[in-house]
N, C-alpha and C positions, 0 to 999 in steps of 0.2 A: 304294641308300639311299632311304628313303621321301621322297616329295615333300613330306611334312609336316614334315620335319626340315631345319632350315637351320643350316649351320655358319658360323662367322665367317670373313670374308675374310682376316683376319690378326689382329694384336694391336695395331696402331697406326693411328690415323685412324678413319674410319667403317668399322666391322667388321661391322655388320649394316645392311641397308636393306630393310625389308619394307613394301611399299606395297599398297593394294588391287589394283592391276594385277598385281603380281608374285605376290600371294597368291591371286588369282582370286576376290576377294570385293569388298565394297562400302564397308566402314567403317573397319576398324582399320589403323593404320600403326604400325610400330615400327622405330626406328633405335638404334644404339649406337655411341658414340665411345670409343675408347681413347686418352686424351690424356696427354702428358708435360708436365712443368712448362714453362710459356711457350707451349704450343700454344694457338692461337686458332681458333675455328670460329664462323661466322656463318650463320644461316639465316633465311628468311622463312617464315611459317606459311601464307601464301596463304589458301585457303578452309578451312583446318583449324585447330582448336584443338590446343594441345599441353600436356602436363605434362612438364617436365624433371625427371628424378630423378637425384640424385647417388648412384648405387649405391655407389661408393667414391671417396674422395678429395675434394679441395676445388677450387673454381673460382669466379672472379669473373664475375658474369653481369649483363648489361644486357639489358633487353627491354621492349617496348611503351613506349619512351620513358623508362624509369626505370632507375636504377642500384640493383640489388638487393644489391650488396655481395658479400661472400665467403660462399658456400654450401658446405655439406658438413662432415662431422665424422668419420664412421667411415672408417678406412683399410682395413678388411676388412668386407665385408658380414656376415660371421659374428660380428661384435661384437653384432649384433642391436639396435643403438641405432636410434631413429627416424630415418628418412631426411629430408634437406632437399630440398624440391621447389619448383617454380615453375610456376604455371598462367599461360598466355598465350593470349588469344583469337585467332581468325582475324584476318587483316589486320595482324599484328604482325611485327616482326623481332627477333631476339635474337643476342647475341654472348656466348660463354663463353671465358674465358681460364684455363687450368689453372694452379693454384698448386702442385699436387702431381701425381703420377701419379693419374689418375682414370678412372672408368668413368661416362659420362654417357648416360643413356637418354632417348630422345625418343619419348614416347607420343603418338599423334595420332589424331584422328577428325574428322568434319565439324563445323565451328563455325558458329554462327548469331549471334554477337555478343551473346549473352544474358548473359554473365558478365564481370566485370572481372578484370584481372590480379591475382594475389595469390600470396604465399608460402604454401606448405602444409608444415607441420611445421618443426622437430621437435615444437614444442609442439602438443598435442592429438592426437598419435599415440601410442598405448599398445599394447605387445605383448600380445596377448590369446590365450589358449588356446582351441582349438576341437576338438571330438571327444572320444572316449573310448578308453582302452587304446592299442593300436598304431595307432589312427586319430587320435591326438592330434597336432596341429600348432599353430603359433603365427603369428598374423596381425598385420601392420602395415597397417591400412586407410589408404590415402592419399586416395582420392576415390571412395568407393563411394556407394551410393544415398542414405545418410543425410547425406552432405556435398554440399550443393547448390552446388557450385563450378564446374560444367562444363555444357556443352550436351549432350554425347554421351558423354564419356569415363567409364569406370569403371576404377580402377587400385588394385591392392593388392599387398603383398608377403607371402610365406608361407615359413616355415621348417619343414622336416619333419625330425624327429630320425632318427637311424640306425635302420633296421628298421621304420619307420613308413610308413603310406600317407597320401595327401593327395588332394584333389579326389575324395574317396571318402566314403560310398558313391557309386558312379558316378551321374552325372546329366548331363542335356543341357539346353541352352537354344538351340534351333534352329528354333523356330516363332514367328511373330508372332501370338500369341493371348492377349494380356493380359486378365485377370490370371492365367490358368492357367500361361502360359509366355511368355517373351520371346525374340526372336531376337537373339543376341549372338555375334558373332565374337570369337575370343580368341587371344592369343599367350601363350606361356610362355617367358620368358627364364630359363634354368636355370644355377645355379652349384652346384658340389660341393665339399665339404670332407672329406678332402683332395681337391685339385683333379684328381688323376689317377684319381679314382673314376668311377662311373657311376650313373645312375638309370634307371628304367624308366617309360615312359609308353605307355598304350594309348589309341587313339582309335577308337571303334567305334559303329556304329548298331545299332538293334534288329534290323533286317532283314539285317544282315551285308553290305550294299552297300559299307560302309567298315569296315575292320577292320585296323588297323595297330598293331603293338607295336614300340616303338623303344627301343634303348639310348641314353640321352642323356648326353653328356659335358659337362664344364664349359664354359660359354660358348655353348652351342647353344640354338636357339629351336625350339619346336614350335608349329605352326599347328593350331588347332582350328576348322575351318570348320563342323562340325556333329557331332552325336553325343556320346557319353559320353567322358570323358577323364581317368580316374584315373592317378595316378603313385605310384611307390614308391621309397624310399631303402633300398638294401641295408644290412645290418648293417655297421657300420664307417664309413659315409659319410653325412654330413649334406647335405640338399638345400635349396637356396633357389630360389624362383622369383618373378619379377616378372610379374604378370598385367596385360594390357591387354584390355579388352572395350569393345565399342560396337555399337550397332544402331539401329533406327529409334526406339526408346523407351529412355530412360535408366532402366530398371528391371531388376532381376536376379530373374527368376522361372524356376525350373527344374523338371524332371520327373525322378524317379529311374529308373534302369534297373529293369525288372521283377524281375530276379533278386536285386536287393539292396534293394528297397523295404522288406522286413521289417526289415533292419538299421537303416535310417533311422528307422523307426517305433519300434523297440526302444530306440534310443539318444537319441531326442528328449528 
């Protein structure tokens, strides 16, 4: 199995825990909890900021000294309704108590105390189409560059219809050379509908020093340390992914792969 593909530990409790140390990089962290009604989890953010994303289900959350009440609405991520999320700065603690079965994602990156805790969504998040033809997919932006709610984190959701491509035309963001390109590490938390399906993701560099193509199953995470990273949903299977990105500068600037640059220009 590719070292870039991470399978869940199980179905209950903390089923993913990706840290900068375990990923071999510097910025992005991603964890996922599978909780049952009544389950409670508590964490301290330490020197990192977090965005908690209720991928599925409902939970009561306290964090940074505030009671945020009951968060979550969709019981299946493929309802495609806007997610309920919570931003918490470094130096915080939080507690989540599940009211239903739920999938709670913890997206993290270095925090500098520059932003206050806040709810994110569902208000203000609108499912938006991107791309053309079989490259069409639908985006729920949670905290991208236009939303100045974080010190480091960039977080978004993407729904890719059956038979379509996403994160395509292929592009990379692996150099710290703003404004041409920014260095951003990235994780993809994948879900499939039906869940016994699979998707495809390739991670590759122009010089071929990294070139891995993975069959991705429901609940798995792909790490993108560098290079291009397109993914595709086979006919009959819908793909969701939750992206977490972070680097030294909270800007998303990328360079297309040479072989597909003409497609990006044509479809602009």
